[in-house]
VMD Tcl script that builds the backbone (N, CA, C; Angstrom):
set m [mol new atoms 498]
animate dup $m
set s [atomselect $m all]
$s set {name element resname resid chain x y z} {
  {N N UNK 1 A -21.777 -24.928 -19.816}
  {CA C UNK 1 A -22.934 -25.719 -19.458}
  {C C UNK 1 A -24.096 -24.824 -19.033}
  {N N UNK 2 A -23.819 -23.771 -18.273}
  {CA C UNK 2 A -24.908 -22.927 -17.778}
  {C C UNK 2 A -25.566 -22.126 -18.890}
  {N N UNK 3 A -24.855 -21.904 -20.006}
  {CA C UNK 3 A -25.451 -21.140 -21.099}
  {C C UNK 3 A -26.579 -21.900 -21.785}
  {N N UNK 4 A -26.577 -23.222 -21.682}
  {CA C UNK 4 A -27.670 -24.002 -22.238}
  {C C UNK 4 A -28.982 -23.587 -21.571}
  {N N UNK 5 A -28.926 -23.315 -20.281}
  {CA C UNK 5 A -30.091 -22.834 -19.549}
  {C C UNK 5 A -30.185 -21.316 -19.581}
  {N N UNK 6 A -29.042 -20.667 -19.593}
  {CA C UNK 6 A -29.000 -19.219 -19.485}
  {C C UNK 6 A -29.516 -18.473 -20.692}
  {N N UNK 7 A -29.187 -18.937 -21.889}
  {CA C UNK 7 A -29.597 -18.202 -23.090}
  {C C UNK 7 A -31.120 -18.120 -23.212}
  {N N UNK 8 A -31.865 -19.229 -23.032}
  {CA C UNK 8 A -33.329 -19.072 -23.087}
  {C C UNK 8 A -33.883 -18.188 -21.964}
  {N N UNK 9 A -33.289 -18.286 -20.778}
  {CA C UNK 9 A -33.733 -17.442 -19.667}
  {C C UNK 9 A -33.477 -15.971 -19.988}
  {N N UNK 10 A -32.268 -15.667 -20.450}
  {CA C UNK 10 A -31.911 -14.284 -20.763}
  {C C UNK 10 A -32.728 -13.740 -21.929}
  {N N UNK 11 A -32.977 -14.569 -22.947}
  {CA C UNK 11 A -33.789 -14.123 -24.088}
  {C C UNK 11 A -35.216 -13.812 -23.637}
  {N N UNK 12 A -35.758 -14.654 -22.777}
  {CA C UNK 12 A -37.116 -14.419 -22.267}
  {C C UNK 12 A -37.172 -13.148 -21.426}
  {N N UNK 13 A -36.194 -12.986 -20.543}
  {CA C UNK 13 A -36.165 -11.786 -19.707}
  {C C UNK 13 A -35.982 -10.519 -20.540}
  {N N UNK 14 A -35.146 -10.602 -21.579}
  {CA C UNK 14 A -34.946 -9.436 -22.446}
  {C C UNK 14 A -36.237 -9.077 -23.175}
  {N N UNK 15 A -36.965 -10.088 -23.642}
  {CA C UNK 15 A -38.238 -9.830 -24.327}
  {C C UNK 15 A -39.248 -9.203 -23.360}
  {N N UNK 16 A -39.312 -9.718 -22.146}
  {CA C UNK 16 A -40.229 -9.154 -21.141}
  {C C UNK 16 A -39.821 -7.726 -20.794}
  {N N UNK 17 A -38.528 -7.512 -20.625}
  {CA C UNK 17 A -38.049 -6.176 -20.273}
  {C C UNK 17 A -38.317 -5.176 -21.390}
  {N N UNK 18 A -38.146 -5.599 -22.635}
  {CA C UNK 18 A -38.322 -4.678 -23.760}
  {C C UNK 18 A -39.783 -4.448 -24.129}
  {N N UNK 19 A -40.665 -5.337 -23.708}
  {CA C UNK 19 A -42.072 -5.185 -24.091}
  {C C UNK 19 A -42.950 -4.842 -22.891}
  {N N UNK 20 A -43.109 -5.770 -21.990}
  {CA C UNK 20 A -44.033 -5.568 -20.870}
  {C C UNK 20 A -43.568 -4.498 -19.897}
  {N N UNK 21 A -42.306 -4.502 -19.560}
  {CA C UNK 21 A -41.816 -3.553 -18.555}
  {C C UNK 21 A -41.902 -2.112 -19.030}
  {N N UNK 22 A -41.881 -1.878 -20.331}
  {CA C UNK 22 A -42.016 -0.506 -20.828}
  {C C UNK 22 A -43.442 0.007 -20.656}
  {N N UNK 23 A -44.400 -0.902 -20.527}
  {CA C UNK 23 A -45.798 -0.517 -20.349}
  {C C UNK 23 A -46.169 -0.307 -18.886}
  {N N UNK 24 A -45.368 -0.824 -17.973}
  {CA C UNK 24 A -45.691 -0.766 -16.549}
  {C C UNK 24 A -44.666 0.025 -15.751}
  {N N UNK 25 A -44.254 1.135 -16.283}
  {CA C UNK 25 A -43.286 1.973 -15.584}
  {C C UNK 25 A -43.994 2.760 -14.485}
  {N N UNK 26 A -43.345 2.865 -13.352}
  {CA C UNK 26 A -43.867 3.653 -12.239}
  {C C UNK 26 A -42.834 4.727 -11.923}
  {N N UNK 27 A -43.257 5.978 -11.973}
  {CA C UNK 27 A -42.361 7.118 -11.762}
  {C C UNK 27 A -41.166 7.079 -12.712}
  {N N UNK 28 A -41.371 6.538 -13.901}
  {CA C UNK 28 A -40.320 6.490 -14.909}
  {C C UNK 28 A -39.376 5.319 -14.776}
  {N N UNK 29 A -39.566 4.475 -13.782}
  {CA C UNK 29 A -38.643 3.363 -13.563}
  {C C UNK 29 A -39.323 2.018 -13.716}
  {N N UNK 30 A -38.525 1.037 -13.999}
  {CA C UNK 30 A -38.981 -0.346 -14.112}
  {C C UNK 30 A -37.814 -1.245 -13.724}
  {N N UNK 31 A -38.090 -2.481 -13.325}
  {CA C UNK 31 A -36.983 -3.373 -12.974}
  {C C UNK 31 A -36.098 -3.672 -14.182}
  {N N UNK 32 A -34.825 -3.799 -13.925}
  {CA C UNK 32 A -33.859 -4.201 -14.951}
  {C C UNK 32 A -33.681 -5.713 -14.823}
  {N N UNK 33 A -34.524 -6.464 -15.510}
  {CA C UNK 33 A -34.555 -7.915 -15.329}
  {C C UNK 33 A -33.242 -8.585 -15.720}
  {N N UNK 34 A -32.647 -8.130 -16.814}
  {CA C UNK 34 A -31.375 -8.722 -17.245}
  {C C UNK 34 A -30.280 -8.409 -16.227}
  {N N UNK 35 A -30.219 -7.181 -15.761}
  {CA C UNK 35 A -29.227 -6.819 -14.747}
  {C C UNK 35 A -29.391 -7.681 -13.506}
  {N N UNK 36 A -30.626 -7.867 -13.051}
  {CA C UNK 36 A -30.876 -8.702 -11.871}
  {C C UNK 36 A -30.423 -10.136 -12.096}
  {N N UNK 37 A -30.766 -10.696 -13.243}
  {CA C UNK 37 A -30.390 -12.086 -13.528}
  {C C UNK 37 A -28.878 -12.235 -13.615}
  {N N UNK 38 A -28.243 -11.297 -14.279}
  {CA C UNK 38 A -26.787 -11.377 -14.468}
  {C C UNK 38 A -26.053 -11.220 -13.144}
  {N N UNK 39 A -26.448 -10.249 -12.342}
  {CA C UNK 39 A -25.783 -10.038 -11.053}
  {C C UNK 39 A -26.049 -11.217 -10.119}
  {N N UNK 40 A -27.292 -11.685 -10.075}
  {CA C UNK 40 A -27.603 -12.840 -9.220}
  {C C UNK 40 A -26.774 -14.042 -9.627}
  {N N UNK 41 A -26.652 -14.279 -10.931}
  {CA C UNK 41 A -25.860 -15.425 -11.388}
  {C C UNK 41 A -24.380 -15.218 -11.095}
  {N N UNK 42 A -23.900 -13.995 -11.264}
  {CA C UNK 42 A -22.486 -13.714 -10.985}
  {C C UNK 42 A -22.156 -13.928 -9.511}
  {N N UNK 43 A -23.125 -13.684 -8.633}
  {CA C UNK 43 A -22.877 -13.839 -7.197}
  {C C UNK 43 A -22.863 -15.298 -6.753}
  {N N UNK 44 A -23.515 -16.186 -7.498}
  {CA C UNK 44 A -23.610 -17.579 -7.048}
  {C C UNK 44 A -22.824 -18.557 -7.912}
  {N N UNK 45 A -22.536 -18.236 -9.145}
  {CA C UNK 45 A -21.955 -19.191 -10.082}
  {C C UNK 45 A -20.436 -19.039 -10.177}
  {N N UNK 46 A -19.782 -20.016 -10.796}
  {CA C UNK 46 A -18.331 -19.899 -11.027}
  {C C UNK 46 A -18.016 -18.681 -11.899}
  {N N UNK 47 A -16.792 -18.194 -11.778}
  {CA C UNK 47 A -16.392 -16.927 -12.396}
  {C C UNK 47 A -16.754 -16.720 -13.865}
  {N N UNK 48 A -16.340 -17.556 -14.800}
  {CA C UNK 48 A -16.607 -17.183 -16.196}
  {C C UNK 48 A -18.086 -17.206 -16.562}
  {N N UNK 49 A -18.886 -17.925 -15.815}
  {CA C UNK 49 A -20.310 -18.011 -16.136}
  {C C UNK 49 A -21.000 -16.658 -16.053}
  {N N UNK 50 A -20.729 -15.896 -15.025}
  {CA C UNK 50 A -21.365 -14.590 -14.873}
  {C C UNK 50 A -21.020 -13.657 -16.014}
  {N N UNK 51 A -19.787 -13.685 -16.456}
  {CA C UNK 51 A -19.355 -12.831 -17.562}
  {C C UNK 51 A -20.053 -13.236 -18.862}
  {N N UNK 52 A -20.192 -14.528 -19.082}
  {CA C UNK 52 A -20.879 -14.992 -20.285}
  {C C UNK 52 A -22.358 -14.624 -20.251}
  {N N UNK 53 A -22.984 -14.772 -19.087}
  {CA C UNK 53 A -24.381 -14.370 -18.953}
  {C C UNK 53 A -24.513 -12.872 -19.208}
  {N N UNK 54 A -23.576 -12.078 -18.715}
  {CA C UNK 54 A -23.620 -10.629 -18.924}
  {C C UNK 54 A -23.503 -10.301 -20.414}
  {N N UNK 55 A -22.605 -10.971 -21.101}
  {CA C UNK 55 A -22.419 -10.722 -22.528}
  {C C UNK 55 A -23.686 -11.062 -23.306}
  {N N UNK 56 A -24.206 -12.256 -23.101}
  {CA C UNK 56 A -25.391 -12.670 -23.855}
  {C C UNK 56 A -26.633 -11.890 -23.438}
  {N N UNK 57 A -26.789 -11.612 -22.165}
  {CA C UNK 57 A -27.919 -10.808 -21.709}
  {C C UNK 57 A -27.856 -9.389 -22.261}
  {N N UNK 58 A -26.658 -8.811 -22.257}
  {CA C UNK 58 A -26.486 -7.467 -22.802}
  {C C UNK 58 A -26.763 -7.419 -24.296}
  {N N UNK 59 A -26.312 -8.440 -25.020}
  {CA C UNK 59 A -26.586 -8.489 -26.459}
  {C C UNK 59 A -28.079 -8.655 -26.728}
  {N N UNK 60 A -28.764 -9.435 -25.882}
  {CA C UNK 60 A -30.210 -9.601 -26.047}
  {C C UNK 60 A -30.924 -8.269 -25.867}
  {N N UNK 61 A -30.525 -7.509 -24.846}
  {CA C UNK 61 A -31.124 -6.188 -24.626}
  {C C UNK 61 A -30.757 -5.243 -25.771}
  {N N UNK 62 A -29.507 -5.304 -26.234}
  {CA C UNK 62 A -29.083 -4.435 -27.330}
  {C C UNK 62 A -29.875 -4.695 -28.605}
  {N N UNK 63 A -30.202 -5.946 -28.858}
  {CA C UNK 63 A -30.984 -6.269 -30.049}
  {C C UNK 63 A -32.401 -5.703 -29.986}
  {N N UNK 64 A -32.935 -5.545 -28.776}
  {CA C UNK 64 A -34.312 -5.113 -28.610}
  {C C UNK 64 A -34.456 -3.642 -28.219}
  {N N UNK 65 A -33.354 -2.951 -28.011}
  {CA C UNK 65 A -33.430 -1.551 -27.579}
  {C C UNK 65 A -33.053 -0.628 -28.725}
  {N N UNK 66 A -33.339 0.634 -28.521}
  {CA C UNK 66 A -33.001 1.624 -29.534}
  {C C UNK 66 A -31.676 2.311 -29.274}
  {N N UNK 67 A -30.966 1.851 -28.267}
  {CA C UNK 67 A -29.686 2.464 -27.930}
  {C C UNK 67 A -28.560 1.967 -28.808}
  {N N UNK 68 A -27.371 2.477 -28.592}
  {CA C UNK 68 A -26.216 2.033 -29.373}
  {C C UNK 68 A -25.960 0.539 -29.162}
  {N N UNK 69 A -25.768 -0.188 -30.272}
  {CA C UNK 69 A -25.576 -1.631 -30.168}
  {C C UNK 69 A -24.250 -1.939 -29.472}
  {N N UNK 70 A -24.319 -2.806 -28.499}
  {CA C UNK 70 A -23.137 -3.222 -27.742}
  {C C UNK 70 A -22.976 -2.507 -26.419}
  {N N UNK 71 A -23.686 -1.391 -26.241}
  {CA C UNK 71 A -23.537 -0.614 -25.007}
  {C C UNK 71 A -23.936 -1.431 -23.785}
  {N N UNK 72 A -25.098 -2.049 -23.814}
  {CA C UNK 72 A -25.559 -2.826 -22.658}
  {C C UNK 72 A -24.662 -4.022 -22.403}
  {N N UNK 73 A -24.219 -4.676 -23.462}
  {CA C UNK 73 A -23.349 -5.840 -23.297}
  {C C UNK 73 A -22.046 -5.443 -22.609}
  {N N UNK 74 A -21.448 -4.366 -23.066}
  {CA C UNK 74 A -20.180 -3.921 -22.482}
  {C C UNK 74 A -20.368 -3.490 -21.032}
  {N N UNK 75 A -21.421 -2.708 -20.780}
  {CA C UNK 75 A -21.654 -2.231 -19.417}
  {C C UNK 75 A -21.954 -3.389 -18.464}
  {N N UNK 76 A -22.748 -4.347 -18.907}
  {CA C UNK 76 A -23.058 -5.491 -18.040}
  {C C UNK 76 A -21.831 -6.349 -17.773}
  {N N UNK 77 A -20.970 -6.509 -18.753}
  {CA C UNK 77 A -19.736 -7.279 -18.537}
  {C C UNK 77 A -18.846 -6.564 -17.521}
  {N N UNK 78 A -18.725 -5.247 -17.633}
  {CA C UNK 78 A -17.904 -4.483 -16.684}
  {C C UNK 78 A -18.471 -4.609 -15.265}
  {N N UNK 79 A -19.777 -4.434 -15.118}
  {CA C UNK 79 A -20.406 -4.493 -13.798}
  {C C UNK 79 A -20.318 -5.902 -13.217}
  {N N UNK 80 A -20.491 -6.910 -14.061}
  {CA C UNK 80 A -20.376 -8.299 -13.593}
  {C C UNK 80 A -18.945 -8.614 -13.181}
  {N N UNK 81 A -17.997 -8.081 -13.900}
  {CA C UNK 81 A -16.598 -8.266 -13.530}
  {C C UNK 81 A -16.339 -7.689 -12.136}
  {N N UNK 82 A -16.870 -6.503 -11.880}
  {CA C UNK 82 A -16.696 -5.880 -10.568}
  {C C UNK 82 A -17.421 -6.674 -9.476}
  {N N UNK 83 A -18.601 -7.189 -9.778}
  {CA C UNK 83 A -19.358 -7.977 -8.790}
  {C C UNK 83 A -18.691 -9.314 -8.506}
  {N N UNK 84 A -17.943 -9.823 -9.464}
  {CA C UNK 84 A -17.324 -11.135 -9.303}
  {C C UNK 84 A -15.993 -11.126 -8.584}
  {N N UNK 85 A -15.577 -9.987 -8.044}
  {CA C UNK 85 A -14.293 -9.935 -7.356}
  {C C UNK 85 A -14.233 -10.817 -6.125}
  {N N UNK 86 A -15.353 -11.003 -5.474}
  {CA C UNK 86 A -15.322 -11.815 -4.261}
  {C C UNK 86 A -15.864 -13.206 -4.545}
  {N N UNK 87 A -15.582 -14.092 -3.668}
  {CA C UNK 87 A -16.063 -15.461 -3.802}
  {C C UNK 87 A -17.539 -15.531 -3.454}
  {N N UNK 88 A -18.226 -16.559 -3.988}
  {CA C UNK 88 A -19.655 -16.673 -3.742}
  {C C UNK 88 A -19.979 -16.923 -2.279}
  {N N UNK 89 A -19.092 -17.468 -1.504}
  {CA C UNK 89 A -19.348 -17.688 -0.083}
  {C C UNK 89 A -19.542 -16.364 0.657}
  {N N UNK 90 A -18.868 -15.322 0.209}
  {CA C UNK 90 A -19.018 -14.007 0.817}
  {C C UNK 90 A -20.467 -13.536 0.712}
  {N N UNK 91 A -21.066 -13.706 -0.458}
  {CA C UNK 91 A -22.431 -13.236 -0.675}
  {C C UNK 91 A -23.449 -14.081 0.081}
  {N N UNK 92 A -23.112 -15.324 0.379}
  {CA C UNK 92 A -24.029 -16.183 1.114}
  {C C UNK 92 A -23.988 -15.920 2.615}
  {N N UNK 93 A -23.046 -15.121 3.075}
  {CA C UNK 93 A -22.875 -14.927 4.508}
  {C C UNK 93 A -23.989 -14.090 5.143}
  {N N UNK 94 A -24.607 -13.210 4.393}
  {CA C UNK 94 A -25.691 -12.385 4.942}
  {C C UNK 94 A -26.629 -11.998 3.807}
  {N N UNK 95 A -27.914 -12.043 4.065}
  {CA C UNK 95 A -28.886 -11.802 2.996}
  {C C UNK 95 A -28.899 -10.355 2.510}
  {N N UNK 96 A -28.343 -9.437 3.269}
  {CA C UNK 96 A -28.316 -8.040 2.838}
  {C C UNK 96 A -27.200 -7.759 1.827}
  {N N UNK 97 A -26.191 -8.614 1.759}
  {CA C UNK 97 A -25.076 -8.366 0.843}
  {C C UNK 97 A -25.498 -8.409 -0.625}
  {N N UNK 98 A -26.344 -9.361 -1.047}
  {CA C UNK 98 A -26.821 -9.274 -2.440}
  {C C UNK 98 A -27.621 -7.999 -2.713}
  {N N UNK 99 A -28.355 -7.515 -1.709}
  {CA C UNK 99 A -29.077 -6.251 -1.882}
  {C C UNK 99 A -28.104 -5.099 -2.137}
  {N N UNK 100 A -27.032 -5.077 -1.381}
  {CA C UNK 100 A -26.024 -4.030 -1.569}
  {C C UNK 100 A -25.379 -4.147 -2.948}
  {N N UNK 101 A -25.090 -5.378 -3.367}
  {CA C UNK 101 A -24.471 -5.580 -4.676}
  {C C UNK 101 A -25.390 -5.103 -5.797}
  {N N UNK 102 A -26.678 -5.417 -5.693}
  {CA C UNK 102 A -27.627 -5.006 -6.735}
  {C C UNK 102 A -27.837 -3.492 -6.713}
  {N N UNK 103 A -27.856 -2.895 -5.545}
  {CA C UNK 103 A -28.016 -1.448 -5.472}
  {C C UNK 103 A -26.839 -0.740 -6.150}
  {N N UNK 104 A -25.631 -1.165 -5.814}
  {CA C UNK 104 A -24.446 -0.554 -6.420}
  {C C UNK 104 A -24.415 -0.828 -7.926}
  {N N UNK 105 A -24.723 -2.069 -8.315}
  {CA C UNK 105 A -24.725 -2.423 -9.739}
  {C C UNK 105 A -25.764 -1.614 -10.508}
  {N N UNK 106 A -26.938 -1.425 -9.922}
  {CA C UNK 106 A -27.998 -0.652 -10.583}
  {C C UNK 106 A -27.578 0.804 -10.769}
  {N N UNK 107 A -27.022 1.394 -9.717}
  {CA C UNK 107 A -26.575 2.785 -9.821}
  {C C UNK 107 A -25.458 2.929 -10.852}
  {N N UNK 108 A -24.515 1.993 -10.848}
  {CA C UNK 108 A -23.439 2.024 -11.841}
  {C C UNK 108 A -23.978 1.865 -13.257}
  {N N UNK 109 A -24.875 0.910 -13.429}
  {CA C UNK 109 A -25.433 0.621 -14.750}
  {C C UNK 109 A -26.161 1.848 -15.314}
  {N N UNK 110 A -27.025 2.434 -14.514}
  {CA C UNK 110 A -27.760 3.603 -14.998}
  {C C UNK 110 A -26.831 4.801 -15.203}
  {N N UNK 111 A -25.913 5.012 -14.275}
  {CA C UNK 111 A -24.976 6.123 -14.415}
  {C C UNK 111 A -24.073 5.974 -15.624}
  {N N UNK 112 A -23.561 4.765 -15.821}
  {CA C UNK 112 A -22.678 4.547 -16.974}
  {C C UNK 112 A -23.460 4.619 -18.283}
  {N N UNK 113 A -24.718 4.162 -18.289}
  {CA C UNK 113 A -25.545 4.271 -19.492}
  {C C UNK 113 A -25.740 5.731 -19.870}
  {N N UNK 114 A -26.082 6.562 -18.885}
  {CA C UNK 114 A -26.245 7.987 -19.158}
  {C C UNK 114 A -24.929 8.617 -19.612}
  {N N UNK 115 A -23.826 8.190 -19.006}
  {CA C UNK 115 A -22.515 8.705 -19.404}
  {C C UNK 115 A -22.157 8.349 -20.839}
  {N N UNK 116 A -22.435 7.120 -21.235}
  {CA C UNK 116 A -22.155 6.706 -22.619}
  {C C UNK 116 A -23.022 7.490 -23.595}
  {N N UNK 117 A -24.303 7.612 -23.272}
  {CA C UNK 117 A -25.195 8.372 -24.155}
  {C C UNK 117 A -24.743 9.821 -24.280}
  {N N UNK 118 A -24.330 10.438 -23.164}
  {CA C UNK 118 A -23.836 11.819 -23.207}
  {C C UNK 118 A -22.546 11.906 -24.024}
  {N N UNK 119 A -21.666 10.919 -23.858}
  {CA C UNK 119 A -20.410 10.916 -24.609}
  {C C UNK 119 A -20.642 10.747 -26.107}
  {N N UNK 120 A -21.728 10.079 -26.453}
  {CA C UNK 120 A -22.058 9.896 -27.873}
  {C C UNK 120 A -22.819 11.087 -28.461}
  {N N UNK 121 A -23.006 12.133 -27.658}
  {CA C UNK 121 A -23.625 13.350 -28.159}
  {C C UNK 121 A -25.132 13.422 -27.985}
  {N N UNK 122 A -25.705 12.476 -27.279}
  {CA C UNK 122 A -27.149 12.528 -27.039}
  {C C UNK 122 A -27.421 13.479 -25.878}
  {N N UNK 123 A -28.534 14.156 -25.955}
  {CA C UNK 123 A -28.919 15.088 -24.908}
  {C C UNK 123 A -29.378 14.310 -23.680}
  {N N UNK 124 A -28.731 14.557 -22.542}
  {CA C UNK 124 A -29.054 13.853 -21.302}
  {C C UNK 124 A -29.332 14.888 -20.221}
  {N N UNK 125 A -30.517 14.829 -19.664}
  {CA C UNK 125 A -30.865 15.649 -18.508}
  {C C UNK 125 A -30.557 14.800 -17.268}
  {N N UNK 126 A -29.410 15.022 -16.677}
  {CA C UNK 126 A -28.926 14.160 -15.600}
  {C C UNK 126 A -29.865 14.158 -14.397}
  {N N UNK 127 A -30.324 15.307 -13.981}
  {CA C UNK 127 A -31.198 15.387 -12.812}
  {C C UNK 127 A -32.497 14.635 -13.036}
  {N N UNK 128 A -33.124 14.891 -14.161}
  {CA C UNK 128 A -34.388 14.220 -14.474}
  {C C UNK 128 A -34.180 12.714 -14.652}
  {N N UNK 129 A -33.135 12.325 -15.352}
  {CA C UNK 129 A -32.878 10.907 -15.617}
  {C C UNK 129 A -32.573 10.138 -14.334}
  {N N UNK 130 A -31.758 10.729 -13.490}
  {CA C UNK 130 A -31.412 10.048 -12.239}
  {C C UNK 130 A -32.590 10.011 -11.280}
  {N N UNK 131 A -33.299 11.124 -11.156}
  {CA C UNK 131 A -34.404 11.190 -10.211}
  {C C UNK 131 A -35.662 10.489 -10.682}
  {N N UNK 132 A -35.928 10.572 -11.980}
  {CA C UNK 132 A -37.174 10.038 -12.496}
  {C C UNK 132 A -37.037 8.612 -13.011}
  {N N UNK 133 A -35.882 8.210 -13.456}
  {CA C UNK 133 A -35.711 6.863 -13.995}
  {C C UNK 133 A -34.867 5.954 -13.126}
  {N N UNK 134 A -33.742 6.449 -12.669}
  {CA C UNK 134 A -32.795 5.607 -11.940}
  {C C UNK 134 A -33.297 5.239 -10.553}
  {N N UNK 135 A -33.738 6.200 -9.785}
  {CA C UNK 135 A -34.153 5.917 -8.400}
  {C C UNK 135 A -35.297 4.904 -8.345}
  {N N UNK 136 A -36.372 5.073 -9.143}
  {CA C UNK 136 A -37.417 4.046 -9.109}
  {C C UNK 136 A -36.934 2.679 -9.607}
  {N N UNK 137 A -36.053 2.670 -10.598}
  {CA C UNK 137 A -35.529 1.398 -11.098}
  {C C UNK 137 A -34.703 0.690 -10.034}
  {N N UNK 138 A -33.893 1.438 -9.313}
  {CA C UNK 138 A -33.108 0.843 -8.223}
  {C C UNK 138 A -34.044 0.277 -7.160}
  {N N UNK 139 A -35.116 0.988 -6.857}
  {CA C UNK 139 A -36.094 0.509 -5.886}
  {C C UNK 139 A -36.717 -0.811 -6.345}
  {N N UNK 140 A -37.145 -0.875 -7.598}
  {CA C UNK 140 A -37.713 -2.115 -8.133}
  {C C UNK 140 A -36.683 -3.244 -8.127}
  {N N UNK 141 A -35.460 -2.929 -8.481}
  {CA C UNK 141 A -34.402 -3.949 -8.481}
  {C C UNK 141 A -34.175 -4.498 -7.075}
  {N N UNK 142 A -34.198 -3.615 -6.078}
  {CA C UNK 142 A -34.018 -4.070 -4.697}
  {C C UNK 142 A -35.157 -4.978 -4.248}
  {N N UNK 143 A -36.376 -4.659 -4.656}
  {CA C UNK 143 A -37.512 -5.511 -4.303}
  {C C UNK 143 A -37.354 -6.913 -4.894}
  {N N UNK 144 A -36.837 -6.989 -6.114}
  {CA C UNK 144 A -36.718 -8.279 -6.803}
  {C C UNK 144 A -35.390 -8.992 -6.565}
  {N N UNK 145 A -34.497 -8.392 -5.798}
  {CA C UNK 145 A -33.173 -8.990 -5.594}
  {C C UNK 145 A -33.239 -10.345 -4.897}
  {N N UNK 146 A -33.952 -10.430 -3.789}
  {CA C UNK 146 A -33.976 -11.684 -3.022}
  {C C UNK 146 A -34.589 -12.817 -3.844}
  {N N UNK 147 A -35.746 -12.619 -4.517}
  {CA C UNK 147 A -36.244 -13.712 -5.362}
  {C C UNK 147 A -35.272 -14.088 -6.489}
  {N N UNK 148 A -34.633 -13.088 -7.093}
  {CA C UNK 148 A -33.682 -13.376 -8.170}
  {C C UNK 148 A -32.472 -14.132 -7.646}
  {N N UNK 149 A -31.983 -13.735 -6.492}
  {CA C UNK 149 A -30.812 -14.380 -5.902}
  {C C UNK 149 A -31.101 -15.845 -5.560}
  {N N UNK 150 A -32.249 -16.096 -4.933}
  {CA C UNK 150 A -32.569 -17.477 -4.567}
  {C C UNK 150 A -32.939 -18.326 -5.780}
  {N N UNK 151 A -33.495 -17.717 -6.813}
  {CA C UNK 151 A -33.722 -18.449 -8.068}
  {C C UNK 151 A -32.382 -18.824 -8.698}
  {N N UNK 152 A -31.416 -17.916 -8.644}
  {CA C UNK 152 A -30.084 -18.220 -9.168}
  {C C UNK 152 A -29.410 -19.324 -8.358}
  {N N UNK 153 A -29.582 -19.311 -7.040}
  {CA C UNK 153 A -29.026 -20.387 -6.212}
  {C C UNK 153 A -29.627 -21.741 -6.580}
  {N N UNK 154 A -30.943 -21.777 -6.795}
  {CA C UNK 154 A -31.602 -23.030 -7.173}
  {C C UNK 154 A -31.110 -23.510 -8.536}
  {N N UNK 155 A -30.954 -22.585 -9.469}
  {CA C UNK 155 A -30.425 -22.951 -10.789}
  {C C UNK 155 A -28.998 -23.469 -10.679}
  {N N UNK 156 A -28.213 -22.833 -9.829}
  {CA C UNK 156 A -26.825 -23.280 -9.646}
  {C C UNK 156 A -26.793 -24.709 -9.129}
  {N N UNK 157 A -27.638 -25.029 -8.149}
  {CA C UNK 157 A -27.648 -26.383 -7.598}
  {C C UNK 157 A -28.190 -27.403 -8.596}
  {N N UNK 158 A -29.010 -26.932 -9.540}
  {CA C UNK 158 A -29.507 -27.823 -10.585}
  {C C UNK 158 A -28.433 -28.072 -11.639}
  {N N UNK 159 A -27.751 -26.999 -12.058}
  {CA C UNK 159 A -26.728 -27.114 -13.101}
  {C C UNK 159 A -25.437 -27.708 -12.560}
  {N N UNK 160 A -25.034 -27.273 -11.381}
  {CA C UNK 160 A -23.811 -27.755 -10.736}
  {C C UNK 160 A -24.184 -28.417 -9.405}
  {N N UNK 161 A -24.664 -29.649 -9.444}
  {CA C UNK 161 A -25.057 -30.287 -8.162}
  {C C UNK 161 A -23.857 -30.412 -7.231}
  {N N UNK 162 A -24.110 -30.276 -5.926}
  {CA C UNK 162 A -23.007 -30.410 -4.981}
  {C C UNK 162 A -22.418 -31.814 -5.022}
  {N N UNK 163 A -21.123 -31.884 -4.854}
  {CA C UNK 163 A -20.453 -33.178 -4.850}
  {C C UNK 163 A -20.738 -33.904 -3.552}
  {N N UNK 164 A -21.011 -35.166 -3.681}
  {CA C UNK 164 A -21.265 -36.010 -2.516}
  {C C UNK 164 A -20.015 -36.802 -2.229}
  {N N UNK 165 A -19.534 -36.678 -1.013}
  {CA C UNK 165 A -18.331 -37.402 -0.624}
  {C C UNK 165 A -18.716 -38.478 0.379}
  {N N UNK 166 A -18.107 -39.626 0.234}
  {CA C UNK 166 A -18.370 -40.749 1.144}
  {C C UNK 166 A -17.250 -40.898 2.143}
}
mol reanalyze $m
mol bondsrecalc $m
mol representation Tube
mol addrep $m
């Protein structure tokens, strides 16, 4: 049910990330909109939904990027799987917990992306990539975490309204 809403959202975010965000990089970094949406949804939604959003969001990014096809989809599914280990009530207990989840997810995503590219034989300057691209991207992701998280909560309540008991 959530994919009916999720696919257009993810496609739009992927288009924005692949076009506009490449023009507005600061210190080599830009927000990872798909990563933010996928992690936010994984933290608030039922278990399989986050994985499906990660798969479709990753495929959307893969279609629009010049990297190896499937890399983003696989990495996002792995990271979403790790983020989904706890119940959504845990993440609602304190507003800093989603920030921690996004920070760890961002570092993993960028680190694993560089690792895959290096394993595929592409030249990777780890120091420059981590310092010039990853750190600013993590900063942008942290700034956008709270709005993304609360937008995901609102979407969850729209798609899965709370049950009313009499």
